[in-house]
N, C-alpha and C positions, 0 to 999 in steps of 0.2 A: 239878345240874341243876334238880330240883325247888326248891330253895332259891331259886335265881335266878328261877325263874318266880313263884314266890310274892311275892318282893320286888318284882318288875317289876309284878305284878298290884296289890299294895298301894300302890305308889307311883302308879300309873295312877288308882286309886280315890281316893286322898287328893287327887290334882290335880284331878279332876273333881268331888269335894265341895267344895274350896276355890272353884274357879271358880263352882260354882252357888251358894255361899254369899252373894255379893254382890248376887245378883238379888232384887228385889222384885217381887210381883204385886199388882196393884190390878183388882177386878172390881166393876163396877157394872151394874144392869140396872133395867129399868122396865116394866111391862105396861101396854099401851096398848089402847084399845077400839077398835081399826081392824085391818082385814085387813093381813096382812104385805106385800101388793103396794102398798098405800096408804102405809105407813110406809116402804117401801123406795124408793118414788117420792120421797119427801121428803128422806130422808138418804143415798141410795145413789150419789150423784155426788160423786167425790172433790173436785172443784173448788168445792163449793157447801156450806159450812158455815153459811148464813145461819140456820139453825135454831138455832145456839148464840148465846146472848146476849152472851158475851164477844168474838165476831167481829164486826167492823165490816164486813169485806170480805174474800172469799177467792176465789182464782183458781188454776187449775192450768195447768201449761206444756203438757200433753199429754192432758187428759182423764182417762180411765180407762186408759190405756196404763201398762204396768209401767214404773218409774222417773220417771213424771211428777211434777213438784215442785209442791207447794202452798204458797202464800204466804198466811198468815193475818194480817190486820191487826188488831191489838189496840185500834186507837185512838193509835197512835204506834210502839210497837214491833211488830215483825213476827216471826213464827215460821214456820220453814221445816220442811216435811216431805216425804218421798218415798213414793210408792205403791209397794208389794211385790208385791201381788196384788188383783184385783178379781173378782168373780163375781157377775153378776145372778141366775143360776140358783140359787146357793147364798145369795144376799141378803147378802153380806158382803165386806168388803175389809179388808186388812191393809196397814199403813203404819209408816213409821218418822220419828222426829224427827232432822234431821241434827245430828250431833255437832258444835257448834261453842259458841264462849264466849258469843256473842249469845243462842242459844238457851237456853243454861244459866242466863243471866240472868233468864229469863222462867219457866223450868221447871227446877228443881234435878235434872235426871236427865241420864244418858247411857245409850247402848246402848238406847234406848227403841224398843219395837216394840208397836204395838196392833192389835186387830181389833175392828171393831164389826160386829155381826151382828143381822138381823132373823129371828126364829123365830116359827112359829105357836105360840098359846098359847090354848087354850079357843076362842072365838069371836072372839079378837083376836090380839095379837101380843106378843112380849117382845122389847126391844131389850138386847142384852148388850154391854157395852164392857169388854175386858180387855186390859190392858197389862203387859208386863214391862219392867224396866229396873234400872239401877244408879244409887244416889245419886250425883250430880254431886260433883266434888272440893269439900270444905269443908261438904257438906250432909249431914244425917242422914238415916237410913232413914226416920224418922218424918215429916220434914219433907217429903220427897220424896212418900211415899205419900199424905200429906195434901194436898199440892198437886194430885197427880193425881186422886185421889179427888173433889176440889172441882171440877176442870174436868168430870169425867164426870158428876157428879151435876147440876152446873149446866145442862148440856147436855141431859142425858135428861129432867130435870124440865121444862125448857122445851119440850122436843119434846112431851112428853105434853100438856102444857098447850094448845100450838097445835094438835095434832090433835084434841083433845077440843072444841075449838071450830069446827072444820071439818066 
């Protein structure tokens, strides 16, 4: 009986470890000399990613409602995402990229979930953007991480620059 229990526990642990092994995480952040409320007012609307330089146009099907879908026009191709949760009180939202071949041509990831959050930091704010994902079929972990880090860095740097001039 004990041997069966131990074997079952070891199998479960090995399965969980193997499942988690394919997940990658990227975290980028930026400190901004502006109050959290001002920063959140700029980035807290799921349908408005106009602060990101790669986005030509963005729109959401149902605002900040759960499962609202966001279409991001990148000047030709479009990326589709869905809102998981949104909290004005906590100044954060979590979303996912819809897993399909067209999206994976743009970003080499699958099972992507990310959160963007504005936190107080001294007299200003810190914006933290963190995502977890698996590399898409045919992509390496390094390529996927580099692509996501580039998206985050580009957006955060542009946001800091835009808010510094306002």
